[in-house]
N, C-alpha and C positions, 0 to 999 in steps of 0.2 A: 504494500500500500504506500502510495506517495504522500509525503507530508508537505502540506502547504504552509508557507511562512508569510506573515504579514509584516511588511516593512512600513514602520510608522515614521519615517524620516520627514522632516519638515520640508514642505514644498514651497518655501518662500525664501526670499533674499532679505536680509535685514541690514540696514545701513544706519549708523549713528551719525548725527549731524550736530556740530557745535556752531551756534549762531546766536547773536543777541537780538535778532529780529523777532517781531511778533509773528504768531503762527500764520495769520492771514497774509502777511507781507512775504513770508517765506514761501507760502503756497503760490503766490503771484510770481515770485522769482523762479521757482521751479517750473511753472507753466511757461514762462518766457524762455528759459534756457534749455529745458528738456523737451519742449513742445508737448507738454501734457495739458490736461484740462482738469486740474484738481479743483473740486468744489467742496464747500463745507457740508458735511453730512448733517441731516436734519437733527439727529440726537447725538449728544456727546457720549463718549464711552464712560460708563460709571460702574461701580461695583456695589454689591449688596451691603457689605459691612464697612463702607467708607463714604464720606461726604464729597470726595473728590470727583470732579468731572473733567475729562480730558477731551477737548475739541478734536474732531476727526475730519480730515479732508480725504476725498476719495476720487479716483479716476479709473474707469474701466476701459482698458485698451482692447476693444473687441477684435481688432485686426491681428494682434499678437497673442490673444488669449491671456492677458495679464491684467492684474488689478494693482493699482498703486494706492498706498495709504500713508498719509503724513499725520503723525500724532505727536503732540507735545509730551515730553516726559515729566514736566513739572506742572503742578497746580497749586496756586497760592490762595489760601482762604483767609480772609481778614475777619476777625471776630471782635465784637465790641465787649469791653469789660467795664461798663460804666458803673457797676456796683461798687467797685473799689476806687475811691477818689484819692487814695494815697500815692505813694511813690510808684507803685506797680500798677496803677489804674490806667485806663485808656485802651486803645485798640492794640491788638497784637495779631500776628500772622502765623499760620501754620502751612508748611510746605509738604505736599504729598508727591510721591514719585510713582510713575507707572511701573518702572523697573528700578526698584530701590538700590540694587547692587551697581547700577550705572548712573549714579547721581550727577556725574559730571557731563552727561550727554543731555543736550537741550531738546532734540527731536529725534524721532525714529522714522525712517522711510521703509515701509514694509512693501515688498513686491511679491504678490502671490502669482504662482504659475511660472516662476523662473528661479533657477538656482545654478545658472551657468557662471563659471568663473570669469569668462571673457566678457560677458555682459556686465557683470558686477564691476570689473576693473574699469571698463569704459565709462560706466555711469559714475563711479567715484571720481574719475578724472574730470568729468564734466562738472560735477558738484564742486570740486576743489577749485575750479576756475571762476566760480561766482564770488565776487568780491565780498559780499555780505556773509559768506560762509567761512568760518574760521578754519574748520577742517571737517572732513567726512571720511568714513572708513567702514568696511564691512564688519559685521559682528556675527559670530557663529551662534545661532539661537540655542543650540544644545548646551552651551556653556552657561546659560542664564538660569538662575534658580526660579525666577518668576516669569518664565516664558509663557506660562498659561495666561498671563495678562494680555498677551498678544494674539489671543484667539478671539477673533471677532469677524 
């Protein structure tokens, strides 16, 4: 009897992007330089046990059977603490991370339907030529502890 195996390898490419731009501005720049059409998804990515909401930009390339997703790795929540008027009163902020073990990355570009090294290298080269991007590089999804947060 032949034994069948199921390969659960990730069928997506993940790129980390360092940039000080806002998410909508970075989406515009990627559209301009990569000839994509990223648009903001109707609903942000959120999790059951967290208050964080991560805006998501999406582009479906039907010609190449790929989907592009741009997502911010950081969410800042500002809370009011008006009850305490003393030294520690006032507003404070809490930062949530989509992938906590990669706190230094500002954005992730996830490309479903592609995991070719040549495509990844070419794309990273294009991203690094954009002036508003500090640096971009590929990330191996299997090395991430919270890679489940990238399932959407």
